[in-house]
PARO-462172 format. One record per residue (C-alpha): residue in three letters; x, y, z. Coordinates in pm, 1 decimal, decimal comma. Last residue first. Example, Ala and Ser with C-alpha at 12.3 -4.5 7.8 and 13.67 -1.06 7.14 Angstrom:
 nulo        x        y        z
  ser   1367,0   -106,0    714,0
  ala   1230,0   -450,0    780,0
This chain:
 nulo        x        y        z
  unk  -1028,1  -3048,7  -1892,7
  unk   -977,4  -2700,9  -1744,3
  unk   -620,5  -2673,9  -1577,9
  unk   -595,5  -2453,0  -1278,0
  unk   -322,8  -2194,7  -1385,5
  unk   -529,7  -1865,9  -1460,9
  unk   -759,3  -1894,3  -1181,0
  unk   -451,6  -1877,3   -933,2
  unk   -315,6  -1597,5  -1103,8
  unk   -656,2  -1388,0  -1090,4
  unk   -688,4  -1495,2   -745,7
  unk   -351,8  -1346,0   -635,0
  unk   -411,0  -1001,0   -795,1
  unk   -781,6  -1020,8   -676,1
  unk   -633,2  -1075,1   -340,9
  unk   -361,8   -827,0   -334,7
  unk   -593,9   -577,1   -508,9
  unk   -826,8   -639,9   -232,9
  unk   -516,9   -569,7      7,6
  unk   -435,6   -263,9   -160,0
  unk   -778,8   -101,5   -112,8
  unk   -820,3   -191,9    234,8
  unk   -474,1    -27,3    321,0
  unk   -579,4    308,9    164,8
  unk   -908,7    300,6    328,0
  unk   -715,4    218,1    677,0
  unk   -445,3    555,5    530,1
  unk   -759,7    775,4    473,5
  unk   -936,6    691,4    818,2
  unk   -595,1    724,3   1033,4
  unk   -548,7   1051,5    784,2
  unk   -884,9   1195,4    955,9
  unk   -783,3   1074,2   1283,6
  unk   -515,9   1286,1   1362,2
  unk   -447,0   1118,8   1709,6
  unk    -53,4   1196,2   1684,0
  unk     31,2    828,3   1725,4
  unk   -279,6    702,5   1521,7
  unk   -138,9    930,8   1268,5
  unk    206,0    751,3   1271,6
  unk     25,1    456,0   1235,8
  unk   -162,7    564,5    954,7
  unk    132,3    626,7    757,7
  unk    279,6    310,8    860,1
  unk    -10,6    154,5    720,7
  unk    -16,7    307,5    439,7
  unk    362,4    253,7    306,1
  unk    291,0   -103,9    380,9
  unk    -14,8   -177,0    167,4
  unk    101,9     77,6    -93,2
  unk    471,7    -98,9   -117,0
  unk    274,6   -420,6   -116,8
  unk     71,2   -346,5   -382,1
  unk    294,7   -228,6   -612,6
  unk    540,2   -486,0   -571,2
  unk    246,6   -738,1   -616,3
  unk    157,4   -597,6   -896,5
  unk   -123,5   -489,7  -1142,2
  unk    -15,6    -96,6  -1086,5
  unk    283,5   -196,5  -1318,4
  unk    652,2   -138,5  -1188,3
  unk    899,5     27,7  -1363,2
  unk    693,7    251,9  -1591,7
  unk    794,8    569,0  -1479,8
  unk    448,8    651,9  -1309,9
  unk    428,1    320,6  -1130,0
  unk    787,8    358,8   -999,7
  unk    683,0    699,0   -911,5
  unk    399,2    606,4   -721,2
  unk    525,4    333,8   -543,7
  unk    809,9    569,2   -444,0
  unk    580,3    779,4   -267,1
  unk    393,6    576,2    -83,9
  unk    722,4    408,5     49,8
  unk    852,2    776,6    145,2
  unk    455,9    832,1    338,3
  unk    573,1    563,5    569,1
  unk    900,9    619,3    581,3
  unk    821,7    995,3    706,7
  unk    534,9    936,7    921,5
  unk    741,5    701,7   1127,5
  unk   1003,3    989,8   1155,6
  unk    734,8   1220,1   1232,7
  unk    561,6    988,7   1519,5
  unk    910,2    967,8   1636,2
  unk    962,1   1288,9   1718,7
  unk   1226,8   1455,6   1496,7
């Protein structure tokens, strides 16, 4: 197995774990765990695609990472806003 295949397997496995856990209602789609699994899984899968110069998947995984980061930021700011005391 080539290093790029191993890296791709790890990245895709992380993405599938996130999908299965969310589908089985073990984690929520609006959780840090789900967002981080998607971010790291997509980043790793994107890197493996970069190693083999498969640009369509690099773009797909880059967009996946951006959506995951957006979701994490939205989740973080929502929780921060929730904890702000109002007079």
